[in-house]
Backbone bond lengths (Angstrom), bond angles and torsions (degrees), N, CA, C in turn:
res aa  C-N    CA-C-N  psi(-1)  N-CA   C-N-CA  omega(-1)  CA-C   N-CA-C  phi
1 X - - - 1.456 - - 1.529 108.43 -
2 X 1.330 116.74 102.72 1.458 121.49 -175.33 1.528 112.74 -98.35
3 X 1.305 116.84 -12.14 1.466 119.32 175.82 1.530 108.06 -146.50
4 X 1.326 115.68 163.70 1.463 120.95 -174.89 1.527 113.18 -117.40
5 X 1.301 117.93 -12.39 1.453 121.09 -174.96 1.524 111.52 -59.26
6 X 1.325 116.00 124.26 1.454 122.02 178.23 1.509 115.11 83.19
7 X 1.344 117.98 -5.23 1.469 120.91 -179.30 1.532 110.47 -74.25
8 X 1.320 115.83 146.30 1.464 121.60 175.00 1.522 108.29 -88.61
9 X 1.329 117.01 117.13 1.458 122.53 -178.21 1.522 109.93 -112.48
10 X 1.309 115.60 129.35 1.466 123.39 179.07 1.528 107.84 -108.09
11 X 1.330 117.15 127.39 1.465 121.14 -179.20 1.521 109.09 -131.72
12 X 1.329 117.54 122.09 1.465 120.76 173.10 1.532 108.99 -91.45
13 X 1.319 115.96 159.39 1.462 119.99 -177.17 1.515 111.42 60.98
14 X 1.339 116.28 36.93 1.466 121.38 -172.54 1.525 113.22 -87.87
15 X 1.333 117.71 3.93 1.461 120.10 -175.84 1.509 114.66 -79.97
16 X 1.327 118.30 -10.66 1.462 120.56 -177.79 1.528 108.92 -166.40
17 X 1.333 115.80 176.69 1.454 122.23 170.21 1.517 114.96 56.02
18 X 1.333 115.52 -137.37 1.458 120.66 -177.80 1.528 110.73 -61.84
19 X 1.325 117.34 -36.96 1.457 120.79 -178.86 1.513 112.48 -60.46
20 X 1.336 116.57 -46.99 1.469 119.20 178.34 1.524 110.63 -65.76
21 X 1.330 117.30 -42.28 1.462 120.39 179.69 1.531 111.17 -62.26
22 X 1.334 116.95 -38.44 1.464 120.29 176.39 1.525 111.39 -64.41
23 X 1.327 116.60 -40.25 1.462 120.20 178.84 1.529 110.58 -59.13
24 X 1.314 116.29 -45.52 1.464 119.99 -179.33 1.531 111.38 -68.35
25 X 1.327 116.86 -42.01 1.472 120.94 179.76 1.529 110.71 -63.00
26 X 1.330 116.47 -46.23 1.467 119.98 -178.99 1.524 111.05 -71.89
27 X 1.328 116.63 -33.95 1.457 119.77 176.94 1.522 111.39 -62.62
28 X 1.333 116.52 -43.90 1.463 119.97 178.30 1.528 111.44 -63.95
29 X 1.343 116.03 -26.19 1.466 120.17 178.69 1.528 112.51 -82.91
30 X 1.333 116.82 -3.00 1.457 120.25 175.35 1.508 116.00 103.75
31 X 1.338 118.30 8.10 1.469 120.40 178.90 1.522 111.35 -74.03
32 X 1.309 114.71 152.34 1.466 122.84 167.78 1.531 105.74 -95.89
33 X 1.328 117.35 131.37 1.456 120.73 -164.07 1.520 114.35 -112.97
34 X 1.333 115.81 126.81 1.454 123.38 169.84 1.526 106.72 -108.34
35 X 1.316 117.37 103.13 1.458 123.19 -171.86 1.524 110.25 -106.95
36 X 1.326 116.32 139.07 1.464 119.56 178.77 1.512 110.63 -136.75
37 X 1.335 114.69 154.78 1.461 121.41 176.60 1.518 107.58 -167.05
38 X 1.337 115.99 155.60 1.463 120.69 175.70 1.522 109.94 -77.50
39 X 1.341 117.70 -23.64 1.462 122.77 177.43 1.523 109.00 -90.58
40 X 1.317 116.21 107.51 1.454 119.48 -178.11 1.520 111.55 -68.69
41 X 1.332 117.30 -32.50 1.465 120.22 178.43 1.531 110.20 -65.89
42 X 1.333 116.16 -46.93 1.456 119.64 177.79 1.514 111.67 -62.36
43 X 1.312 116.50 -39.25 1.456 121.59 -179.90 1.524 111.18 -63.24
44 X 1.331 115.97 -43.61 1.468 119.23 178.17 1.530 110.58 -60.31
45 X 1.327 116.33 -39.18 1.454 119.61 178.20 1.512 112.97 -63.04
46 X 1.325 116.76 -40.36 1.464 120.50 179.66 1.524 111.35 -68.40
47 X 1.317 116.49 -43.02 1.470 120.03 178.28 1.523 109.99 -61.57
48 X 1.332 116.13 -43.48 1.461 119.82 -179.92 1.524 111.36 -63.84
49 X 1.338 117.17 -40.27 1.461 120.85 179.29 1.525 110.81 -63.21
50 X 1.325 116.51 -39.32 1.464 120.56 178.48 1.527 110.88 -69.00
51 X 1.310 116.80 -44.03 1.464 120.49 -178.82 1.523 111.33 -64.79
52 X 1.337 115.99 -30.56 1.465 119.54 177.97 1.521 111.72 -64.33
53 X 1.337 116.62 -23.70 1.459 122.00 176.98 1.527 112.01 -91.25
54 X 1.335 116.43 2.23 1.453 120.20 -177.75 1.511 113.54 81.05
55 X 1.329 116.90 19.64 1.461 122.42 -178.05 1.523 110.55 -92.05
56 X 1.323 117.28 138.05 1.465 121.02 175.03 1.518 109.07 -75.17
57 X 1.337 116.83 117.05 1.467 121.38 -177.75 1.516 109.56 -143.43
58 X 1.328 115.03 142.27 1.459 121.67 178.41 1.519 108.12 -133.86
59 X 1.347 116.20 136.85 1.455 120.73 -178.08 1.517 112.51 -103.37
60 X 1.346 115.27 144.64 1.461 122.27 179.29 1.525 108.59 -134.42
61 X 1.325 117.02 122.12 1.464 120.48 174.02 1.528 108.13 -68.89
62 X 1.341 117.11 126.42 1.463 119.64 -173.44 1.514 111.58 -151.38
63 X 1.325 115.44 130.56 1.464 122.75 169.42 1.523 106.24 -102.68
64 X 1.337 116.89 105.85 1.465 120.22 -173.15 1.522 113.12 -68.34
65 X 1.327 118.08 -12.82 1.468 120.00 178.68 1.525 112.22 -78.62
66 X 1.326 117.66 -6.57 1.471 122.72 179.91 1.526 109.30 -102.58
67 X 1.333 116.02 106.70 1.460 120.57 -174.25 1.531 112.32 -57.05
68 X 1.320 117.10 -44.65 1.469 120.05 -177.81 1.521 110.89 -62.03
69 X 1.339 116.73 -37.72 1.463 120.56 179.16 1.524 111.26 -66.24
70 X 1.328 116.69 -39.13 1.468 120.09 -178.88 1.533 110.24 -67.11
71 X 1.319 117.35 -42.71 1.468 119.85 178.62 1.530 111.05 -66.69
72 X 1.341 116.90 -37.50 1.463 119.97 175.89 1.533 110.23 -65.57
73 X 1.324 116.01 -36.49 1.467 120.49 177.68 1.528 110.85 -62.36
74 X 1.326 116.80 -41.44 1.466 120.18 177.81 1.533 110.76 -60.26
75 X 1.311 116.43 -40.41 1.467 120.11 177.65 1.517 111.12 -65.81
76 X 1.347 116.50 -40.28 1.467 120.20 179.27 1.528 111.22 -63.37
77 X 1.331 115.91 -42.26 1.464 119.46 179.66 1.523 110.84 -63.72
78 X 1.322 116.62 -43.83 1.470 119.70 179.75 1.524 110.68 -62.70
79 X 1.323 116.63 -38.70 1.480 120.74 178.08 1.529 110.97 -65.45
80 X 1.330 116.97 -41.52 1.464 121.07 -173.54 1.520 113.82 -83.45
81 X 1.339 116.99 -30.65 1.463 120.53 -173.20 1.521 115.00 -124.53
82 X 1.324 117.61 -19.74 1.455 120.51 -166.05 1.519 109.05 93.78
83 X 1.333 117.44 -168.43 1.460 120.61 -176.10 1.523 112.40 -65.74
84 X 1.331 115.66 135.70 1.460 120.65 173.99 1.522 109.64 -72.83
85 X 1.328 116.14 138.89 1.463 121.71 175.07 1.516 112.21 -101.29
86 X 1.338 116.73 -25.75 1.455 122.09 -176.78 1.518 108.86 -135.48
87 X 1.323 116.83 124.38 1.464 121.92 178.22 1.520 108.15 -124.03
88 X 1.333 116.13 124.94 1.462 121.21 178.98 1.522 108.35 -119.03
89 X 1.323 116.33 108.27 1.465 122.13 177.94 1.530 107.96 -87.02
90 X 1.335 114.51 95.18 1.459 122.29 -169.10 1.523 114.02 -110.51
91 X 1.329 118.51 -23.82 1.470 120.65 -173.52 1.523 111.43 -55.89
92 X 1.343 116.44 135.11 1.460 119.44 -178.80 1.518 112.82 -160.65
93 X 1.343 114.97 156.23 1.463 122.93 178.90 1.523 107.79 -139.03
94 X 1.334 116.72 176.24 1.463 120.58 -178.62 1.518 111.10 -137.38
95 X 1.329 114.95 151.09 1.468 123.41 170.51 1.527 106.78 -129.06
96 X 1.330 116.46 120.13 1.463 121.81 179.18 1.521 108.20 -103.20
97 X 1.333 115.87 99.92 1.463 120.24 -176.43 1.523 109.69 -163.77
98 X 1.329 116.22 147.14 1.451 120.62 171.67 1.526 109.14 -64.15
99 X 1.324 116.80 151.41 1.464 120.32 -177.14 1.522 111.69 -55.35
100 X 1.329 117.29 -43.61 1.463 120.82 -175.12 1.519 113.23 -68.62
101 X 1.336 117.68 -20.00 1.460 120.22 -177.61 1.526 112.52 -106.82
102 X 1.327 117.71 -1.77 1.463 120.29 179.94 1.524 109.54 -72.60
103 X 1.320 116.56 121.83 1.466 119.70 179.41 1.521 109.29 -72.37
104 X 1.327 115.70 153.20 1.465 118.92 177.39 1.520 110.58 -64.46
105 X 1.317 117.21 -32.54 1.466 119.58 178.54 1.523 110.71 -62.09
106 X 1.350 116.21 -43.96 1.460 119.40 179.38 1.522 111.31 -69.10
107 X 1.331 116.37 -40.20 1.472 120.74 179.55 1.534 109.66 -60.89
108 X 1.307 116.76 -47.72 1.464 120.93 -177.40 1.530 111.16 -68.35
109 X 1.329 116.88 -35.77 1.468 120.91 176.89 1.524 110.24 -60.58
110 X 1.340 116.33 -48.33 1.456 120.09 -178.80 1.523 111.45 -66.08
111 X 1.337 117.59 -46.22 1.462 119.77 -178.82 1.527 111.02 -63.31
112 X 1.318 117.04 -35.46 1.460 120.38 179.24 1.514 112.64 -59.21
113 X 1.327 116.57 -37.02 1.462 121.40 -178.89 1.521 111.60 -89.90
114 X 1.330 116.74 -53.24 1.465 121.08 -170.72 1.516 114.06 -75.70
115 X 1.337 117.83 -30.76 1.469 119.66 179.35 1.527 111.70 -107.15
116 X 1.332 116.83 -60.57 1.462 118.53 -177.23 1.522 111.79 -62.69
117 X 1.334 116.80 -36.01 1.459 118.95 178.29 1.513 111.98 -60.05
118 X 1.328 116.64 -37.91 1.464 121.30 178.50 1.529 111.10 -68.92
119 X 1.325 116.91 -44.66 1.465 118.86 -178.20 1.533 111.41 -70.59
120 X 1.341 116.57 -38.33 1.468 118.50 176.40 1.527 110.13 -61.20
121 X 1.337 116.53 -46.66 1.452 119.79 -179.06 1.516 112.42 -63.57
122 X 1.322 116.35 -39.42 1.468 120.31 179.81 1.525 110.96 -62.32
123 X 1.315 116.40 -49.22 1.464 119.64 -172.57 1.523 112.57 -80.32
124 X 1.331 117.42 -28.16 1.462 119.29 177.13 1.527 110.98 -68.09
125 X 1.337 116.92 -36.12 1.466 120.47 -176.24 1.523 113.80 -96.63
126 X 1.334 117.80 -7.88 1.459 119.43 -175.67 1.528 113.36 -57.07
127 X 1.338 120.19 -42.85 1.470 118.37 177.79 1.529 112.94 -58.78
128 X 1.321 117.27 -36.88 1.469 120.40 178.33 1.526 111.08 -68.91
129 X 1.320 116.75 -40.99 1.459 119.99 179.63 1.518 110.82 -62.43
130 X 1.322 116.64 -40.44 1.470 120.64 177.74 1.530 110.26 -66.06
131 X 1.328 115.87 -44.94 1.469 120.34 -177.63 1.520 112.18 -66.96
132 X 1.336 117.55 -25.95 1.471 120.38 -178.82 1.527 111.99 -65.57
133 X 1.332 117.09 -25.84 1.453 121.33 178.71 1.510 115.05 91.26
134 X 1.332 117.59 -17.03 1.474 120.51 177.63 1.530 109.11 -153.40
135 X 1.323 115.25 52.51 1.459 120.22 -174.66 1.520 113.38 -76.72
136 X 1.325 114.44 159.30 1.461 120.34 175.62 1.526 107.86 -143.34
137 X 1.329 115.11 126.01 1.457 123.06 177.75 1.524 108.61 -107.05
138 X 1.332 116.67 129.72 1.461 122.17 -179.14 1.524 108.53 -125.38
139 X 1.321 116.45 118.61 1.464 121.62 177.88 1.520 110.18 -112.15
140 X 1.335 115.74 130.45 1.461 120.56 -177.12 1.526 109.43 -89.94
141 X 1.328 115.24 114.89 1.452 122.13 171.98 1.529 106.79 -99.89
142 X 1.320 118.57 -126.13 1.465 122.70 -177.25 1.519 107.49 -173.92
143 X 1.341 117.05 166.63 1.467 118.08 167.88 1.520 109.74 -62.41
144 X 1.352 116.13 -22.62 1.461 120.02 176.02 1.521 111.74 -81.50
145 X 1.326 116.62 11.67 1.448 122.93 164.10 1.518 110.97 -101.93
146 X 1.346 115.72 -2.10 1.471 122.07 176.61 1.519 111.01 -107.08
147 X 1.342 115.96 -39.52 1.460 122.17 173.89 1.523 107.63 -134.18
148 X 1.329 116.32 157.87 1.466 120.79 177.04 1.521 109.65 -94.00
149 X 1.334 115.76 154.02 1.462 121.38 178.66 1.520 109.06 -132.42
150 X 1.334 118.90 125.55 1.471 121.25 178.82 1.527 111.04 -54.04
151 X 1.325 114.98 143.19 1.455 120.92 -179.07 1.512 113.78 87.13
152 X 1.330 116.67 6.10 1.473 121.04 -177.50 1.522 111.60 -136.71
153 X 1.326 117.50 38.68 1.464 119.80 -172.19 1.525 112.91 -59.76
154 X 1.314 117.87 -44.92 1.461 120.17 -179.35 1.525 110.41 -66.38
155 X 1.322 116.18 -43.21 1.463 121.15 179.79 1.526 110.16 -63.41
156 X 1.344 117.04 -45.18 1.461 120.80 176.72 1.523 110.83 -58.23
157 X 1.319 116.85 -45.41 1.468 120.68 -178.19 1.523 110.78 -58.29
158 X 1.327 116.54 -44.94 1.456 120.51 -178.76 1.519 111.48 -67.54
159 X 1.329 116.81 -44.80 1.462 120.04 -174.20 1.524 112.10 -73.45
160 X 1.339 118.16 -35.12 1.464 119.93 171.67 1.533 108.92 -65.22
161 X 1.325 116.95 -38.46 1.460 120.51 178.59 1.513 112.12 -63.10
162 X 1.331 116.93 -42.42 1.465 120.85 177.03 1.518 110.67 -60.17
163 X 1.323 116.05 -43.80 1.468 119.74 179.32 1.531 110.72 -60.91
164 X 1.331 117.91 -48.84 1.456 120.64 -178.36 1.515 112.24 -62.83
165 X 1.326 116.41 -45.47 1.464 121.16 179.15 1.528 110.83 -60.32
166 X 1.334 115.86 -46.92 1.457 120.63 -175.30 1.518 111.68 -66.82
167 X 1.329 117.65 -42.82 1.461 120.02 179.85 1.527 111.24 -66.35
168 X 1.323 117.20 -37.02 1.463 120.68 176.99 1.530 110.60 -65.46
169 X 1.333 116.45 -46.14 1.463 120.29 -179.55 1.521 110.88 -61.66
170 X 1.304 117.29 -39.46 1.468 120.62 178.54 1.531 110.62 -58.61
171 X 1.336 116.54 -45.65 1.461 119.66 -179.78 1.520 111.71 -65.94
172 X 1.326 116.87 -39.51 1.468 119.86 179.61 1.524 111.07 -62.55
173 X 1.334 117.29 -44.96 1.465 120.27 -179.75 1.523 110.87 -65.76
174 X 1.326 116.47 -35.26 1.465 121.09 176.50 1.530 110.38 -63.64
175 X 1.335 116.14 -46.08 1.462 120.73 -179.65 1.526 112.06 -64.05
176 X 1.336 115.85 -34.66 1.462 121.07 -177.58 1.519 112.86 -83.72
177 X 1.323 116.79 -9.22 1.454 120.64 177.65 1.513 114.61 76.35
178 X 1.323 117.69 21.11 1.468 120.17 179.69 1.532 110.61 -77.75
179 X 1.333 117.35 145.15 1.470 121.35 -176.99 1.527 112.02 -82.53
180 X 1.314 116.63 57.00 1.470 121.36 -178.32 1.526 108.81 -133.34
181 X 1.319 115.98 122.91 1.457 121.24 172.54 1.535 108.44 -89.34
182 X 1.317 116.63 152.62 1.463 121.65 -178.49 1.526 108.98 -133.86
183 X 1.318 116.64 129.90 1.461 122.20 179.01 1.518 110.55 -125.04
184 X 1.320 115.95 139.58 1.458 122.17 172.85 1.531 106.90 -110.33
185 X 1.333 116.54 125.56 1.462 122.37 -175.01 1.523 109.79 -103.68
186 X 1.334 115.30 133.56 1.468 121.19 -179.64 1.528 109.46 -122.65
187 X 1.338 117.27 87.06 1.466 119.33 177.64 1.527 111.18 -75.28
188 X 1.329 114.41 147.48 1.458 120.26 168.33 1.516 108.93 -87.66
189 X 1.319 117.13 -139.73 1.460 120.31 179.63 1.518 111.38 -76.58
190 X 1.321 117.45 112.18 1.462 123.39 179.81 1.528 107.97 -113.29
191 X 1.314 117.57 137.01 1.464 122.06 -175.06 1.530 111.86 -75.15
192 X 1.314 114.92 74.62 1.463 122.02 176.36 1.532 108.88 -120.11
193 X 1.323 115.96 -177.82 1.472 121.15 -179.09 1.523 113.48 -89.64
194 X 1.334 119.24 10.07 1.460 120.27 -171.45 1.529 112.15 -61.75
195 X 1.340 117.83 -39.04 1.466 119.67 179.37 1.521 111.18 -73.50
196 X 1.334 116.83 -37.18 1.463 120.29 -178.67 1.520 111.98 -66.42
197 X 1.335 117.05 -30.41 1.466 121.36 -178.72 1.526 112.69 -98.60
198 X 1.340 117.60 6.12 1.468 121.08 -178.11 1.527 111.06 -66.23
199 X 1.305 115.98 147.24 1.462 120.74 169.27 1.528 108.12 -79.92
200 X 1.339 116.49 143.75 1.461 120.72 -173.20 1.521 111.65 -116.17
201 X 1.345 114.87 144.71 1.449 121.20 168.43 1.515 109.68 -85.26
202 X 1.322 116.76 174.41 1.462 121.59 -175.87 1.526 111.91 -58.96
203 X 1.320 118.25 -38.54 1.463 121.24 -177.42 1.529 112.76 -66.74
204 X 1.329 116.80 -18.94 1.467 120.80 -178.88 1.519 113.11 -112.41
205 X 1.333 116.27 8.40 1.458 119.73 -170.39 1.523 113.75 -57.30
206 X 1.332 116.95 -38.36 1.472 120.45 -175.59 1.526 112.95 -95.45
207 X 1.303 118.57 -0.32 1.468 120.54 -177.39 1.525 111.77 -81.64
208 X 1.312 115.92 144.47 1.462 122.14 172.90 1.526 107.39 -89.12
209 X 1.313 116.15 81.33 1.464 120.11 -175.20 1.523 111.89 -63.00
210 X 1.321 115.63 -37.39 1.460 118.66 179.98 1.513 111.66 -62.98
211 X 1.334 116.52 -45.60 1.456 120.67 179.40 1.517 112.30 -64.29
212 X 1.331 116.91 -42.14 1.464 120.92 179.16 1.530 110.63 -63.81
213 X 1.322 115.69 -42.56 1.463 119.97 -177.85 1.527 111.01 -66.27
214 X 1.336 116.27 -40.15 1.459 119.73 -177.88 1.525 112.32 -63.89
215 X 1.337 117.12 -28.72 1.464 120.45 176.96 1.528 111.73 -70.68
216 X 1.324 116.50 -26.99 1.464 121.17 -177.17 1.527 112.76 -94.86
217 X 1.318 116.56 -30.74 1.470 120.67 -174.67 1.522 110.32 -71.32
218 X 1.302 116.86 117.76 1.465 122.35 -175.49 1.523 113.41 -100.89
219 X 1.317 116.88 -17.98 1.464 121.11 -171.33 1.516 110.73 -105.51
220 X 1.323 117.28 132.93 1.460 121.26 177.05 1.533 110.08 -81.41
221 X 1.331 117.66 158.02 1.468 119.22 175.28 1.522 112.26 -57.88
222 X 1.329 116.91 -34.84 1.460 120.31 -179.95 1.526 111.17 -66.50
223 X 1.328 116.47 -41.29 1.470 119.89 176.35 1.524 110.72 -65.03
224 X 1.340 116.25 -39.84 1.461 120.36 178.31 1.524 110.76 -62.17
225 X 1.332 116.36 -45.26 1.462 120.43 -179.30 1.522 111.22 -61.03
226 X 1.337 116.77 -42.69 1.465 120.29 179.89 1.528 110.93 -62.53
227 X 1.330 116.77 -41.07 1.466 120.59 178.42 1.522 111.24 -64.02
228 X 1.322 116.99 -43.23 1.465 121.46 -179.50 1.527 110.65 -63.75
229 X 1.319 117.06 -43.94 1.467 119.83 -179.23 1.525 110.77 -65.40
230 X 1.327 117.75 -40.22 1.471 119.55 175.38 1.528 110.81 -60.70
231 X 1.330 116.60 -39.58 1.462 120.51 178.12 1.512 112.54 -65.11
232 X 1.327 116.36 -37.74 1.463 120.65 177.63 1.530 110.13 -62.33
233 X 1.331 116.26 -48.35 1.464 120.10 -177.57 1.518 112.19 -66.86
234 X 1.336 116.71 -23.93 1.468 120.65 177.28 1.523 112.28 -93.01
235 X 1.338 117.82 3.50 1.465 122.92 -179.49 1.523 112.34 55.28
236 X 1.328 116.88 40.83 1.458 120.02 -179.66 1.527 110.37 -76.24
237 X 1.326 118.76 129.92 1.466 120.30 177.31 1.526 112.44 -72.16
238 X 1.333 117.03 -28.79 1.460 121.32 178.23 1.524 108.53 -129.49
239 X 1.331 116.22 126.65 1.455 121.37 -178.68 1.524 108.60 -118.73
240 X 1.331 116.44 114.55 1.458 122.32 177.47 1.519 108.12 -94.74
241 X 1.333 116.14 130.86 1.462 120.65 -174.57 1.522 110.22 -116.36
242 X 1.337 115.80 112.53 1.451 121.28 179.18 1.517 112.04 100.74
243 X 1.326 115.08 150.80 1.453 119.54 178.93 1.505 112.81 -61.28
244 X 1.344 117.35 -35.04 1.463 119.80 178.79 1.524 111.09 -65.13
245 X 1.325 117.30 -34.99 1.470 120.36 177.75 1.523 110.51 -66.15
246 X 1.330 117.15 -38.69 1.462 120.88 178.47 1.528 110.28 -63.77
247 X 1.345 116.21 -43.34 1.462 120.53 179.60 1.525 110.77 -64.51
248 X 1.342 116.78 -45.94 1.465 121.02 -178.47 1.529 110.45 -65.70
249 X 1.336 116.73 -40.17 1.459 119.32 177.23 1.521 111.44 -61.73
250 X 1.338 116.59 -40.32 1.460 120.61 176.94 1.512 112.38 -66.13
251 X 1.349 116.43 -39.06 1.463 121.46 178.24 1.525 110.83 -61.57
252 X 1.330 116.59 -42.62 1.464 120.83 -179.86 1.526 111.26 -64.31
253 X 1.339 116.68 -40.37 1.471 120.16 179.29 1.525 111.34 -69.77
254 X 1.325 116.18 -40.98 1.458 120.77 -174.35 1.526 112.75 -72.12
255 X 1.334 115.92 -43.53 1.466 119.99 -171.92 1.519 114.10 -100.45
256 X 1.332 117.70 -16.10 1.465 118.44 -174.50 1.519 109.58 58.94
257 X 1.310 116.80 -137.02 1.467 121.24 -178.61 1.526 111.77 -68.19
258 X 1.332 117.03 -11.62 1.450 120.90 -179.21 1.507 114.80 -67.84
259 X 1.347 117.76 -8.90 1.464 119.24 176.72 1.524 112.01 -68.44
260 X 1.340 117.70 -23.11 1.459 120.45 -170.07 1.532 114.03 -63.03
261 X 1.342 120.41 -46.62 1.467 118.48 177.53 1.530 112.90 -59.69
262 X 1.334 117.08 -35.51 1.461 120.58 179.20 1.526 111.08 -64.68
263 X 1.336 116.59 -46.78 1.454 120.35 179.98 1.522 111.23 -66.54
264 X 1.333 116.67 -39.88 1.475 120.72 179.57 1.532 110.75 -61.75
265 X 1.343 117.36 -42.77 1.448 120.22 178.76 1.530 111.18 -65.61
266 X 1.317 116.33 -41.67 1.456 120.73 179.96 1.529 111.77 -63.14
267 X 1.338 116.65 -39.71 1.467 121.53 -174.85 1.517 113.60 -85.22
268 X 1.332 117.96 -14.22 1.454 120.44 -176.95 1.526 110.98 -59.10
269 X 1.325 116.01 128.95 1.457 121.72 -179.07 1.514 114.44 85.08
270 X 1.337 117.07 -6.58 1.466 120.32 -179.32 1.512 112.73 -94.16
271 X 1.350 116.69 -17.63 1.466 120.37 178.63 1.519 109.89 -132.05
């Protein structure tokens, strides 16, 4: 995919954060936008922001953890726009809790969105991406899909799962000769509401996770969106977003499993 003008782009979690920034970035590049989010208020805001720029955008209320809804959404997009050329599975949530205290309800809630939502979106839209002739699938993982971080067991599980699924799918499509590129995105700290809206375990109940995260997050959603779009146009299989992601990616390559004692020492007493 060497240009974006006229392409149909599908973005989940488009009501805020990276999703909204991607909608605006791709809209300015000439994409026609199929935007979805579970928050209808946020979704309306994103559609309005795109339309204010003269961008063609349509909003769809969607819970990505519901497989039937995601497949129905793919049909709706094809009916309204034709085949999607670019699909970005971006919707995500967080649970801040030690593994032993993470409730099954919270674990299943997170996996439903962060892992199953990505796989449902990938497979529901894959026939359209193939039929488009120059499709590109983008799945959002995290730096916590490159290394694990204590207090984020459910999040780590989902993001490592997204990475494994996405890398496998990329190889399969390559072997089959399908005209679809696949990218796995690993953002570092991005200034979104994900930490502020995270579900908490008992050990984190009194912590201001949003405030702590905002002090560490160096990258804006707009900067993240620009990096992701550049990666798409360059057909990058792995897109690292933010200087912290570059450092963490290098740490994982350099030390292998040896990163774990360093992270454990750093995090001791913090959770």
